[in-house]
N, C-alpha and C positions, 0 to 999 in steps of 0.2 A: 323115406327115412327123414327124422329130424335131428338137429344139433342137440347133441347132449348137453345136461345142463346142474352145474352144483353138486355133481356125483362125489366132489373131493371134498365136501365142507362137512365137518360135522356140526358146528354150530353156524346158525343164519347172522352171525357179526361177527368182530372183533374176539373173539375170546379163547384164551389158551386153555390147553388141558389143564396145565398147573395151576392158573386161576380159576378154573372150573372147580377143580377139588378144593382148591381154598374156600372157594366161597359155597359149596356146597356144604361144608364140615363146620363153618360160622354158621351157615342157615337152619343146620339141624340141631345147634345146640342147646337150642330151646323147644327141642322135641316136639314139632309140629303134628298135629294130628288130621289137619284138611290145610289142603293145598290146592291152589288157585292161579291156573298161568294164562295170561292176555296175551293175545296174537301169539300162541305157544308154537306155530310153525309144524316140525316135528316132535315138539315138546323134549326134545333130546334132556334141559336140563331138571325140567320137571322128573323126568323118566330117572335120572341119577339122585335126585333129591330122595326119592320113595324108595331108592334099593338102599339109601342111610338112612332114613327114619320108615323102620318096618313096621309101624304101627298105622301110618299116613294113608292116606286117599288123596288122590287129585285128579282135579278137572283142568281141562285146558279148553280154550276158547282160541279159535282161528276161523278164517274164511276160505284159505285154501284146504280143497278137498284133496290135493297128491299128496300135501304134506302129512295132514290126518291120516291118510292113509299109510303111509309110510310110520308113522308114530305108533299106531295100531298093532301094524306088525311087529316095529322093536317091542311093544311093551308084550304082545303074547312072548317075544323069542326071550323074553329076559323074565319072564313068569310074573308080569306085574299086571296083565290085564285084567285081574279080579279089584284091584284097586286103582284103575285108570278109568277116565273119562276122557274122549276126545271130541269136541263137539262142533259139527260146524254152525255159528251162528256169528252176527254182531256180538262186541262186548258191550257196544252203548248201552248203558242204565241196566246191564245185567243183573238177573235176580240171583246168581253164583255168588256165593260168598253172606255172610265174612268168613275170610280162611284165618287160618293160624298164620300161613304164610303166603303172600303175595307177589309172584314172579310179574314184573313186569320190564324187557327188555327189548328195547327199540319198539316198543308198542302204543306209547302213552295215547297215539293221535286217535288210537280206537276207543278212548274214553271221554274226547274232549277236543276240538278245535283248538285249545288253547291249554297252555302247559298249566297252569294255575285250576283249570278246570278238572283237569286230568288227576293232578293230587287230591284236590278233596275227594273224587272218587275212591282211588285207593285207600283214602284213608276212612271209607264208609266201608271198603270191601274187606279188611283186616281188622282181626279181633284185638282188641285191647290185650297187651302185652305179647302180641306178635309180631312177625317182621314183614318189611315188602322190599323185594331187592327192582333197585327201579335203576336200567339201562336207557340213557338220556344222553342224547348229542347237548355238545356245547362247543362255543367257539375257543379254541385256544389262542387267538389273537382277530383282531376285527380284520373279515376277507377284506380285498379291496374290489370296487366295481367290476375293474376286470374278471377279476379271481371267480366274483359270484356270477357273471356271464357263462364260465365256462363248466361251471359244477352241475346244477341239474335244472328246466326249467322252470322260470320264474324265482329261482332262490334271490333270496335278500336277508340281511343282517338282521333282521327281525323272525328269523327262522329260528335262532339258537340262541339262548341265554350263556355269560362267560360261564365259568364254573364257579365264582362265588354267589352270580344271581341264581344258577339253580338250585346249590344248597340253600340258599336263603327263602326261596318261594317252598322248599319241602319242610322249612322249619316254619315258614307260615300257613301253611297245610294243615299244621298239627303233627310234626313228626320229630323227633332230633335225630340228628346220622350219627348211626353207630361207628360206621366208618366208610369211607370216602376212598375210592381208586380210579383209576384211569387207564383204559387201554392203552399199549402199548405201541410205537410204531412198528415192532414187529409184529405184533397181531393185527395191525389193519394190515399188515402186506400180505398176511396168510392167507387173511381172511378175502383181501378183492384177489389178489393172485389167484386163489381157491377159486372164486366165485365166477373167472371167467377160462380158467384154463381148458378144460376140456370142451368148449367153443372154440379156443383160439387152434387147439390143435384140431379139432372138425373143420375147421376155414383152410388150415392149412393143408389137407388131404383130400377136400373136396373144394376146390376153388370156385369151379364151374359148377355147382348145386346151384338150380332156379331157385334156394333159400341163401345162397352165400351171398348176395349183395346185400341183400336187406339186414341180414344176422351177419356181417362185417360194419353194417354203417350203425349197427343197433350195441353191438360191441365195441368199436371207434369210439363212441360216444360216449359209453361209461366209463371206458379207461380214461379217457381226455378228463371227466369230469372227477375221477377220483385221485389221477395223478395232481390236479388242482388243489384238491381239500385235503388232499396228505402233507401233516403237520400244520393244517391251520382249524380242521374238525377235530374235534375230539370227541370222547364216548365216554360218561362215566358211569362206573358201578357204584351206586350209593345205597347201603344198607340201612334202612330206615325202619326207627322203633315210634311207632305211636305214643302221642303222649297221653295219657288216661284221661276218661272224662271226669271233671272233677263234680 
């Protein structure tokens, strides 16, 4: 028996049902016919877009085979299998696209080591007149050295820009920001609590299990990290419009 993991999460990020619904409505206003989801996970957001845009087909790219399998099952259950492809491969230099709508939520690192490079790739992958949804981390305030030491291994101030810099980088890459919004503290707490909840309950019920000590160490480290970046690290959802080539 292994500890359960992430069964309480709908989205693998701080995204509420209300915000997801508003995003889908906005992103389908221009009636996309092709959707590309970078680092799609289970493809939940893309599946919701395809439900709202019945003429569209979607391709999701990820390296997690288990998440992709869950996504294929969900697509089948919702009658979307014929319009959905979920492929296990790297997004680096992908030949998929250009698409009318590109989703890249928490996955820019799949397109390049640095954010400007990833943004240039997103511009390559979206059609003129299309949209990109970029979900990207930013510092709400500059973290202290002590805070950085408790976040994630080798955390550094340079890991994220502030929101103004992030938006400026998107503009420099050939976009205009149609909509700028950021995850709320409630969304962060729901996500991080849901991320750990199943495993926390399992640890309480199986304190002497052979896997308990290692699992407890991992969970305690993760919790300490997110309680440190709580209110410091933000996530922006930028709806980006590509500037047409002249």
